[in-house]
FINU-416933 format. One record per residue (C-alpha): residue in three letters; x, y, z negated. Coordinates in steps of 0.2 Angstrom, whole numbers, plus 5000, padded with zeros to 4 digits. Example, Ala and Ser with C-alpha at 12.3 -4.5 7.8 and 13.67 -1.06 7.14 Angstrom:
ala506249784961ser506849954964
! end
This chain:
unk497048984943unk498248844939unk499648804951unk500848664948unk502448664959unk503048484958unk504148444973unk505248594978unk506148494992unk504548475001unk504048654999unk505648705006unk505248605022unk503648715023unk504548875022unk505848825035unk504748875049unk503248765045unk503448665061unk503048485064unk504548365064unk504948295082unk503848155087unk502448185075unk500748135081unk499448275083unk498748345067unk496948325059unk496748495053unk494948505047unk493348405044unk493048285059unk494648345066unk494048485078unk492748625076unk491548525087unk491548395074unk491748245086unk492948155074unk493848095089unk495748065089unk495847975106unk497747985107unk498047905090unk498347715089unk498247605074unk499247445072unk498347315062unk498447255049unk498647405038unk499447405021unk499347535007unk500747665011unk500047815001unk499247814984unk499047964973unk498047984958unk497148154957unk496248234943unk494448184948unk493448094961unk493748144979unk492148184988unk492848285003unk493848235018unk495748265019unk496648355032unk498448325039unk499548465046unk501448445049unk501448285039unk500648345023unk499048295017unk497848425010unk496248375000unk495048444987unk494348344973unk492548364967unk492948504955unk493648614968unk495448584964unk496548584980unk498048474983unk499548464995unk500248284995unk501848215003unk501148045010unk502847965011unk503347994993unk501547984987unk501848144977unk500848294974unk501748444981unk500648574973unk498848584966unk497748744964unk496148764954unk495548944959unk493748924952unk494548904935unk493148894921unk491848934934unk492148764943unk490648664948unk490648474953unk490148374967unk491148474980unk490848414998unk491648565007unk493148485016unk494748585018unk495248675035unk497048715038unk497548845050unk498948975053unk499848915037unk498348935026unk497048815017unk495248865018unk493748785009unk492148815000unk491548754983unk489948724974unk490348874963unk489948974978unk491649034984unk492749024999unk494549004994unk496049055005unk497648974999unk499448985005unk499848805013unk501648815007unk501348834988unk499448834985unk499549024980unk497849104980unk497749234994unk495949274992unk494249214986unk492549274993unk490949244983unk489549204994unk488249204980unk487649024983unk488448854982unk489348794998unk489048615002unk489748605020unk491448605027unk492448765032unk492748765051unk494148845060unk493748915078unk494049075087unk495349135075unk493949135062unk493249025048unk491348975048unk490248905035unk488548905028unk487848925010unk486448845001unk485549025002unk485348995021unk486649115027unk487949075040unk489649175036unk491049205048unk492749265041unk494349325048unk495949225043unk496249345029unk494549295021unk493749455026unk491949435031unk491649475050unk489849445050unk488449345042unk486849275049unk485449275036unk484349155046unk482649185039unk482749365039unk483549375056unk482449245066unk480649255069unk480049085077unk478849105092unk477848955085unk477748875102unk478148705095unk476448625091unk477348495081unk477848625068unk476148665061unk474948595049unk475348455037unk476448465026unk476648655028unk478148765025unk478748755044unk478948945044unk479448975026unk481249015021unk482148855015unk483748805005unk485148755017unk486748665013unk487148585030unk488648595042unk489248715056unk489948645072unk490848765084unk491148745103unk491848905111unk490749045106unk489348925102unk488948895083unk487748755080unk486948745063unk485748625054unk484648725041unk482948675034unk481748625048unk482848715060unk484348655072unk484948815080unk486348885090unk487149055088unk488349145100unk489749225092unk489949395100unk491449455089unk490649585078unk488949495076unk488049335081unk486549315093unk485249185093unk485349075108unk484048945104unk483148865089unk482248705087unk481048715073unk480548535068unk480948475085unk480248305081unk478848355070unk478448315052unk479048135049unk480748125057unk481048275046unk482648385047unk484248385056unk485848345047unk487648385052unk487948415070unk489348355082unk489548435099unk490248335113unk490248405131unk488448475135unk487648385120unk487348415101unk487148255091unk486248255075unk485448125062unk483748145055unk483548055037unk481648065040unk480248035028unk479447875022unk480947785030unk480547855047unk481947965054unk483247925067unk484647995078unk484548115093unk485448235104unk484948395112unk485748505125unk487048635119unk486448755133unk484648775127unk484248645114unk483148545126unk482948355125unk481848215131unk481148125116unk480947955125unk482847955130unk483748065118unk482948005101unk483147835093unk482047795078unk482747735061unk481547585061unk482247415061unk483147355071unk483547535077unk484647665067unk484047585051unk483747735041unk484447895035unk485847985043unk486548105031unk488348125037unk489048195054unk489248055067unk490848035077unk490648055096unk491548005111unk490848035128unk489047965128unk489247855113unk488847905095unk489547815080unk488147835068unk488347815049unk486647765040unk486547765021unk485647595020unk486147465033unk487747555039unk488647605054unk488247565072unk488747625090unk487447695101unk487647735119unk486347865125unk486747845143unk486447655143unk485147675129unk485947535121unk486747485104unk488547425108unk488747355090unk488047365073unk489047335057unk487747245048unk486947065046unk485247065052unk483646975045unk484147005028unk483847145014unk485447095005unk486447255004unk488047165002unk487947115020unk487747295026unk489047435028unk488047575019unk488947735023unk488847915016unk490347985024unk490748015043unk491747895054unk493347935063unk493847875080unk495647825086unk496047765104unk495347595100unk494547595084unk493147665073unk493647695055unk492347715041unk492147695022unk490647625013unk489747664997unk490347494990unk492247554992unk492747465008unk493647545022unk493347455039unk494247475055unk493247405069unk493747395088unk492647515098unk492347375110unk491847255097unk490647105102unk489746975092unk488846985076unk489447065060unk490547015051unk491146895064unk491547035076unk492747005090unk494147065088unk494147035069unk493947195060unk495147255047unk494447285029unk495347365014unk494447354997unk494747484984unk495147404967unk493547464958unk492347464973unk491847644970unk490947744984unk491947814998unk491147985000unk492748055008unk492648045027unk494247955033unk495448035045unk496747955057unk498448035059unk500247975064unk499647795064unk498947805046unk497247825039unk496947935024unk495347945013unk494847984995unk493747884984unk492647914969unk493947814959unk495047974960unk496347904971unk496947974988unk497347814999unk498447805014unk498447645025unk499747615038unk500647465046unk501947405035unk501247485019unk501747375004unk501147474989unk500247394975unk498447434972unk498247564958unk497747524941unk495947554937unk495647714927unk494447744913unk494447934912unk493247984925unk491647934917unk491948044902unk490948204900unk492148344903unk490948494902unk489448524891unk488248664894unk487548764880unk485648744881unk484948884891unk483448924880unk484148874864unk483248704863unk484248544865unk483248404872unk483248274886unk482048174897unk482047984894unk480947964909unk480548074924unk478848104916unk479748184902unk479248054888unk478647884887unk476847944885unk477048004903unk476348184898unk477448274910unk477548414897unk479048484888unk479048574872unk480048724877unk479048894877unk480648984883unk480848894899unk480149034909unk480449114926unk481249194935unk482549054938unk484249054946unk485148914954unk486548854943unk487248724955unk486748614969unk487548444976unk487248304988unk486548134982unk486648054999unk485047974997unk483148004996unk481748004983unk482948034968unk482147994951unk482948074936unk483248054917unk484248164906unk485148164889unk486048304879unk487448314892unk487048214908unk485848184922unk485548014928unk484647964944unk484147814954unk483647834972unk482647744986unk484047644993unk484747604976unk486047744973unk486347754955unk487347894946unk487748004931unk488048184934unk488548314921unk487148444918unk488348584916unk489248564933unk488448434943unk490048334942unk489948154946unk490348044931unk490047884939unk489147824955unk488647654963unk487447574974unk486347434967unk486147284978unk484247294977unk482647314986unk482147484992unk481147574979unk480847764979unk479547784965unk480047674951unk480947774937unk482347754925unk482147734906unk483547814895unk483647754877unk485047764865unk486447754878unk485647624889unk484847644906unk483447524910unk483047504929unk481747394938unk482047364956unk480447284964unk480047234981unk478347274988unk478347104996unk478146934987unk479646844996unk480746794982unk482646834983unk483946814969unk484546984961unk486346944968unk485546934985unk484647094984unk483147034976unk482047114962unk482847134945unk482547214928unk484247284923unk485147364908unk486647474910unk487847564899unk487447754902unk489247794897unk490147694911unk488747634922unk489247454918unk487847314920unk487447244903unk486147114907unk485047074921unk483446974923unk482446914938unk480947024942unk479447024953unk478447144965unk477447294963unk476547424974unk477947524981unk477147694977unk476947664958unk477847804948unk478147694933unk479647654922unk480047524908unk479547564891unk480447534874unk479947534856unk481347484844unk482347344852unk480947284863unk480947344881unk479647294893unk478847324910unk477447274922unk477647164938unk476847034949unk477446854948unk476946674950unk476046584964unk474746644967unk475546804960unk474746884945unk475147054936unk476147014921unk476947114907unk478647054901unk479747104886unk481647084883unk482747114869unk483547284873unk485347244868unk485447064874unk484147044888unk483446894879unk481646854884unk480346894870unk478646884877unk477546884893unk475746924895unk474646894911unk473447024916unk471847004926unk472047044944unk472846984960unk474247034972unk473347134985unk474047314984unk474147294966unk474747454956unk475447444939unk476047564926unk476547574907unk476647704893unk476947714875unk475747794862unk475747794843unk477047644844unk475947544855unk476347484873unk475047514886unk475047414902unk473747444916unk473547374933unk472247394947unk472047394966unk471947534979unk470447654978unk469947564962unk469147414971unk469547234964unk470147164948unk471247264936unk471447274917unk472147384903unk473047294889unk473747374873unk475147274864unk476047264848unk477847274854unk478647174841unk477647024843unk476747034860unk475047024851unk473647094861unk472747234851unk471347254863unk471047244882unk469747294895unk469447244913unk468147384915unk469347524914unk471147534922unk472247624934unk472147604953unk473247634968unk474847734964unk474247754946unk475047744929unk474347774912unk474747934902unk474347964883unk474248104871unk473448124853unk472847954852unk471947954869unk472447854886unk472147934903unk471947814917unk471747864936unk472447834953unk472047874971unk470848004977unk469047984976unk469047844963unk468547874944unk469647934930unk469347884912unk469947924895unk470047784881unk470447774863unk472147694861unk471547614844unk470047514851unk469847554869unk468247644867unk467747754882unk467847944878unk467448004895unk467347954913unk467348074928unk466948004946unk467748064962unk469348134955unk470648194968unk472248104965unk472348074947unk473747944948unk475048044938unk474048174927unk475148304917unk474448324900unk474548504892unk473948554875unk472148564879unk472148534898unk472848424911unk473248444929unk472848314943unk473748344959unk473048304976unk473948284993unk473648464997unk474748514982unk473648644973unk473248534958unk471648554948unk471548604929unk470448494919unk469848494901unk470748364890unk469148344880unk467948304894unk468948284911unk467948414919unk468748544930unk469048714922unk468148854931unk468749034933unk467849164943unk466749034950unk468148924957unk469148774950unk470748834941unk472348784950unk473948714942unk474948664957unk475548764972unk475248784991unk475748645004unk475948465002unk476648374988unk476048214979unk477148234964unk476448284947unk476748454940unk477948494925unk477048584911unk477848684897unk477148734880unk477448914886unk475848864897unk476848874913unk476648744927unk478148704938unk477548624954unk478548584969unk478048574987unk478948585004unk478848775003unk479748784986unk479748764967unk478348874960unk477948934942unk476148964938unk475449044923unk474048914919unk473049034909unk472949174922unk473149054937unk474449174944unk475949114953unk477349214945unk478949144953unk479449044969unk481048974975unk481648944993unk480848785001unk481348605002unk481048555020unk480348425025unk479548355009unk479648374990unk478648224983unk479848184968unk479648254951unk480648394943unk481248364925unk481748484911unk483248454899unk484148584888unk483248734895unk483548694913unk482548614927unk483248484939unk482548434955unk482948334970unk481748344985unk481148184994unk482348205009unk483448355011unk485048275002unk485148394988unk485048404969unk484648574961unk484948634944unk483948794939unk484048894923unk483149054917unk483849214924unk483749304907unk484949184897unk486849224896unk487749114908unk488948994899unk490548934906unk490648744906
! end
């Protein structure tokens, strides 16, 4: 542990009774101000406009919410270092890093200050208790799993939950009073008919990582499919009620609860852009879906609610990660205002929010993913951004995301930012904006390869041939969870190099994390169309990203339109950008590169046609363009590289209609051969291995194998179940259907492999439409809503399974440096797994 005592004068004020000075406004001692998590400081008043009154540079990005007690600001940065700050002098009083070299990144567990002590959890899996006077470590408790949610003070106790689906209750000395191991303690009666059937896993144990809200002795928790309420009886808890998948499969899982009066308010990120916001009764969990639920569909909530809402009386102030914050009154069943511009998909006109709002007497305060802090009158009228009265907006100098929920205390607003500064805004503040810093994007921790093999994943399908196979025979189960963190988005698609993990998400959140710790190096939101399936390409320090709309209505890239982008992987800086077209939204494809030529497939023109376009990787200069046969109706398209050649293939849903496969010499754009007879179809992308190209698509349509050299047909199999993204092993491949089981087939013939009279399996139980990840150790790693499974493909035996990923797991796991990385479709988590048998290195 490292403790720096910087300002002895202020510490002396602490020691002298630790009492608030006369006239000081009420404190904000924990996340969302109180244990109920309402975020409501109704007695606080803000005098607008606000000026910068506090600005303190911390060691790293700030992804937790601050607290204020007795005029001192407490906050934790993303690496678990805690700080006490004098906001008047903009000075650090002390800082403490109790995790030491065990520290992991992406911390979102906000501090709680009570009885002269500071409590918080970390992604390293420990609850820390510090002395608020000087940062001295009083106690650490290892819960065994990462902690993503805030520590909560109520009933002279501290409550939190871990990723391992356990709720802990501690006394104020950090001694555990009780724990609730949910999936071992609760047996669901299975009376909710919506919690059955597709996609499965409703009654399986799942990873957690949500929040805990407490009102009296009622403890409300969101965890996996469940939203439940415990009664704290002192020595042990008792289940009061549990809503398992209360809205069924599509709205998905509940996020952070807020309790106000007789109601519990929660967001639902949903699946396939269907989620919403709801309330249930605190007494029994009951609700009327026609009155107490609001869908996320436009012009409703407008998509995923990951952060806890602020609540006052019957009105919830709801943060959505896409279109932003709105106020919804359940009693009137009416939106009071929505801080977004309607009838546009230009994200620069939204207030996309990944942190929780705060309420004062007359204002709602919230930060955005583009680094703006808005103060809006709770009684606002008119259309955004011309609200009446006029909102106040503070822009951080670099426009980095504000993942730190703002707080209001003593007439000031405090919040942290990804840029590593703690900001305080107050009437009369006159500080200058801080200078941009260039140290946060650097890699600070490098993990030793877990299996002794050093490698990355340039695309989510592991290589540009889209084999979905990694040459690492030591990557074997059992696995353990190294770290977990929150991406605050859905359908995260990943790439990796020797030290970092990169991802692009459905709403356009784009980030780099350290593989060793999960620490955020840089993070931003692209102003782009929604696109949850198209993947990154990482090559020689550049990241290539296509963002395509599934509609043909053209918009300029700067207006949120389609674009082909190149970024610096070191800093996240945009290097060049070109206008792009449309593509079927479910295509799991990425750009491809050979030498200095980078290319992709899209639909362009009027009438629209499938087209392959190439650019110079360094400059973005257009090199060549090729039109492919086909038309725009549900057109799928994909690319791969094999033996130095670029392969482009397109086709329509269910294999009907026009399509083509074209093999191109990258340097010149010369067509080496093409065919309109054999091509991919709906969802599909080409894959290649050992001189052969494999083309498939949706269920029930044919799959073919062609020579990459001349296009000659090697085999054709009719009625293949979901062959859109085959994973290619040494002598077999796996196609995976909607049911998730996955069929092993012979590379040489395409025929199913039969064992004991049945088709051999390469997937796992329950729904997942993602491809499996194969290893040269002949292990298949398959994900579904019930977990990550490891299967021995020779015996067919499932040899290991993780906890589940409610409500969906339709994205693809990747491997890098002997570890597995995976982010499920919806549950707001990224996981890093590593083999249990290797020595755990210290980052």
